[in-house]
N, C-alpha and C positions, 0 to 999 in steps of 0.2 A: 504493500500500500504506500503510495506517495505521501510524504509528509509524516510518516511514522518511522521511528528508529528501527534499525535492523532487528534488535531484540524484540520490540513490539510485534513486528511482522512475523517473526518466528513463533512467538506465543500464539498469535491468531492462527497461523498455519497449523500448529499442533492441535489446537482446539477444533479446527475444521476436520482434522483427521480422527477426532473422537477421543483425544486424551482427556482424562478426568481433570477437574480443576485442581485437586490436591496434588496430582502427579506433576502438573505444570508448575504449581507453586513450589514444590520441592526442587524441581529441576532448575528453576530460575531464581530461587531464593526469595520468593515473594510471599507476602501476607495475602490472605484472601481479599482484603481491601485494596491492595496494590494491583492485584489481578483485575479487579473491577475497574480500577482507574485506567488500565490498559484498554479494556473493552469500551470504556466511555470515550477515550481518545479516538479509538477506531470508529465509534459510532458518529462522533462529530465529523470525522473525515468522510465517512460513507454518506452522511446527509448532504454533503456538497457535490456528490457525484450523481451521474445518471444511474437509474436502477440496473441498466445493462452493463455498467462498467465492471471490469473484473474485480476491482477492489471492493466495490459495494456488494457484489455477489459473494465474494469471499467472506465478508463480514456477516452477511445474512446466513451463510452456511455455518459459520462458527456459532452463531446464536442457536441455530437449530440443533447442532450437535450437542451443545451445552444443555439445552432443554431435554434432549433425549437421554443424556447421561444422568441428569437429575431424576428423570422419571424412572429410569431403570434402577437407580440406586434406591429410590423410595419403594419401588415394587419389591426389591430384594429384602429390604428391612421389614416390610410388611409380612412377607412369607416367613422370615426368620421368627417374627413375633408369633405368628400362627403356630408354627411348629414347636415353639417353646412352651405353648400353653398346655396345661395338664388336661384340659377338656377337649372333647371332639368339637371342631368348629367347621361350619360350612358357610360360604358366602353365596347367596342365592338371589337371582333376579326375581323380585316379588311379582312382576307381571307375567313373565313367561314360565316361571318355576324352574328355569335352568340353573344348575349348580355351576358357579364360575370358579370357585376355589375351595380347597379343603386342606386340612392339615393331616398329619400322619395318624393322629389319634382318631380322627373321623374314619379313616380307612380301616383302622383296627376295630372300631366299634361296629361298623356296618359290614365288615368282611369283604370289602372291595379293595383292589389296588387303587391308590389315590388317583392315578390317571384315568381309571375307568369311571370313577365318580364324577369327575369334571365333564360337563356336557350332558349329563343325565338329568332327568326331571326329578325334582325333590319328591314328587308324588310316588316315585319308585320306592321310597323309604317309608311310605305311609301304608298301614294295613289296608287290604283291599276293601274291607267293609267301610272305611272312612275316606277312601281315595276320591270318591265322587264329590264330596263336599269340601275337600281341602283347598282347591283352587280359589273358591270364593273367600275362604278365610284369609289366605295369604294376600290376595288383592285388597281385601278390606283392611288388612293390617297396614299396608303401605299408604293407604288413603288416610288412616288415622295418624300416621307419622308420630309415634311416641314409643318410648321404651316400655316394653311389657314383659313380665315374667309369667309363665304359664306352666301347667303340667304337674304342679306339685300336689294338688287336691282336686280331682284324682290324677294320678300319673298318666302320662301319654305313652302310647306304644308305638314303636318304630319297627320296621322290618329289615332284617339283615339279608345279604345276598342269598344265603342258603334257605331263606323262607322263614326262619325262626324269628320270633318277636322278642324285643328287648324293651323293658320298661325304662323310660327316660324322663328326666327333668330338663326343661328347655327354657332358655332365656333368649329373647329376640331383641335386636337393636336395628333400627332402620336408618338408611342413609337417604336423605331427600334429594341429594344431587343426582344419583344414578339409579334410583329405585332398587337398590340392593339391600338385602337383609342379612345380617350376621346371625347365624343360628349357633348357639352354644349348647351342646348336649352333654349331660352327665348321666351315667347309669343311675337309675333312681335309688337302688340299694346303696350305692356308694354315696350319693348326695344325702340320703336319709341318715346314714351313719355319721357323716360329717356334721350335719345339723344337730344330731343328738349329742355328739361330743361337744359341740360349741355351746349348747344349752346347759349341759352338765358343768362345763367349765365356768360359764357365767354364773350359775347358781352357787358354785363354791366360792366365788369371789364376791 
């Protein structure tokens, strides 16, 4: 880019090629705020150019790569949090019922490989006798858009891959942005034991 130092141009080039911000900062001895200053200088220079100018195109490409890296990093952290959770977790589109994400504990609870759960309908995990009414419930839930706990009295039943049923306690949290619902499942016997232990501990204190 004309008007930028050789170092600034190299920084922009590396970001264009997909280098993460932290890697660029380490290589060039920059603080994150200093990297942002480089991008700001490039932005001012790009604003003076025609959109088809190579320098302007290069800057726009750098911004896109930076946004992609940030999104990928956020997605990786989200998956790490899901897998670290002790409960079974599924992320479901409330309108279509399609399962978008699961953690390993969900795969274990329902007896499916994790990759096989993703893309299935959440109704596949609902007992056949309740499957017909479940879509109306999940669509109604996203319409109400509030945190809700359910299934404790009486417990809810879910179906494993082998057809056996498991009693579960469920907590639901909705996202208004993308109509997704996070479903947190705990085997009811385990949840009940934890609740009982917590009550006994509270009574002793």
